[in-house]
C-alpha positions, 0 to 999 in steps of 0.5 A, a space after each residue: 604862841 601861834 594865835 596871831 599866826 593862825 589868824 594870819 593864815 585864815 585871812 591870807 589871800 593864798 592861791 585861793 580859787 574863788 568861783 567867780 560870778 558870771 560877769 567875771 567869767 565873761 570879763 576874763 574870756 573877753 580879755 583873753 579874746 582881745 589878747 589873742 586877737 591883737 597879739 599878732 599885730 603887736 610889736 614883738 620888741 614890746 613883748 620880750 617874754 622870758 623863755 620860761 613864760 613861753 614854755 609849753 604845758 606839754 614840754 616835759 612829755 619826752 621826759 616824764 608824765 604825770 602819773 599820781 597815786 592817791 591815798 586817804 589817811 588821817 581824814 585827808 588826801 595824800 597824792 604822790 609820784 616817785 620817779 625812777 632812781 629818786 635823789 630827793 623828796 619834795 613836800 608841797 603845801 598848797 595855798 588857801 582853798 587849794 588841795 593836793 589835787 591841784 598839782 596833778 592832771 585829771 586821770 583815771 588814777 586821780 579823777 578829782 585832780 584838776 591840774 592847775 597850770 602852775 602847780 602841775 608844772 612845778 611837779 613836772 619840773 621836780 620829777 624831771 630833776 628826780 625828786 619824789 613829790 608828794 602833796 597833802 590837802 589841808 583839813 580846813 580852807 587854809 592850813 592851821 598851825 596847831 594840831 595839823 602840824 603833828 598830823 602832817 609830820 606823822 604822815 610825812 614820816 609814814 610815807 617816807 618809810 612806807 616807800 623806803 625813801 628814808 635815805 634821801 634828803 627831804 625838802 618842802 615848798 609851800 605857797 601863801 598859807 602853805 608857806 606859813 605852814 611850812 615855815 612853822 613845820 620846819 622848826 620841828 621837822 628835819 628838812 634840808 631846805 625849804 622854799 616859801 612862795 608868796 609868804 613871809 613865814 611866821 618867824 615873829 612867832 618862832 624861836 629859830 636857831 642856826 639849825 633851822 633849814 636853809 630858806 628861800 623866799 620866792 616872792 612878788 615885790 609888787 606886794 610891798 607889805 610882804 616884801 618889806 617883811 621878807 627883807 627884814 627876815 632876810 637880815 634877822 635870819 642871816 644874823 642867826 646863822 641861817 642860810 637864806 636867799 630870795 627870788 623876786 618874781 616880776 610882772 610880764 606882758 601877755 602874748 597871743 600864745 600865753 594861755 595856750 602855752 600854759 594851759 592844757 585844753 586851750 589852743 590859740 584862737 580856739 577858746 570856747 564860751 563858756 569853758 567853766 572848768 578852765 576859769 580857775 586856770 585862766 585866772 591863775 595865769 592872769 594873776 601870774 602875769 600881774 605878779 602880785 600874789 600867785 603860785 608860780 612855776 617860772 622859778 622852779 629851776 632856781 628853787 630846785 637848784 637851791 634844794 640840790 645845793 643843800 643836800 647835806 
C-alpha cells in the first residue's frame, strides 16, 4: 500500500542539510557579505520586509528559554521540553537528513543540538504559547511509512503517560519527509489537528474519512508541482468532510540585518571566514527567502492558531 509513498519519502528533498563543498561555502559567504555591504544603501521602500522576518532570534528571551531534555528510546533520540501549565502537546517531525537535535540550541543538557534558526524559533513560538514540545529523530535519512509508524506511535503514548499529559490535546507538525510521515501517522493516531509543511502528504495511498484530523497545508507555491497536488487534496478532503486550510509562504528580499536577526552567533557586518558551523544555518535562511522548499517559522502563529481552534 505504501510502496510508492516510501520511494517518495526517500527522494523528497525535505529540509536536507548537505555538507556543501568549499566553493559553495565561499559563495554563500560572498553573498552574505554583499548583502551586508550594500543593504544600508538600498532604498528601504524596495525592501518592505514583513515584521516576522525581522524578528530577532533572541526575541523570546523574556518569555521562555530553550531548556531541552534528551532521552534515548527504541534506538533513537527523543528531545522534549514542557512549559509551566502546558495546554497542548506538539509533536515535531523533521525533514530528510534532519534530526530532533535541530530544534534546540547546543547546551550542556544537549551537547549534540545544533539549533537551526527556523527549527529553534518554531519551538520557542510553541513554548511561548504553552505547548509541550517533543521531537523524535527518524532512524533513517528520511522517515519511512512502515514499521517506524508503530514505533513512533508507541513512543508518543509512552512519553505522554510518563509525563502525565494524557488530558491535553495532541497536535503534530511535519516538514517535507516529516510531513508525509505525519500525514500517514494521523490516519491511526488521535491528533486533534496537524500541519504539513512543504509536503502534500501521502493521501493518494490513504483511505481517509471525516474522522481524519483537521489538516493545515503550509507550503511554498513556487514549487508548482506540489502546489497543484495540495490544491487537489484541499478539494478532495473537504468533500470527505475534513476541515482543511492552507497557508502560502512567499519569497522576500534580503536585508543587511536579515542573517543577524535570524541566526544566533552572527552579528551584522561581523561574519568571520570560514564559519563552517554556521553554513547550514545560512543555507536554511537563504532557502527560506527564496521560498521554494524549506522549514519556516514565519507562519508559526497561524499554525498555532489553527491548533488552538481545534481543541475538541
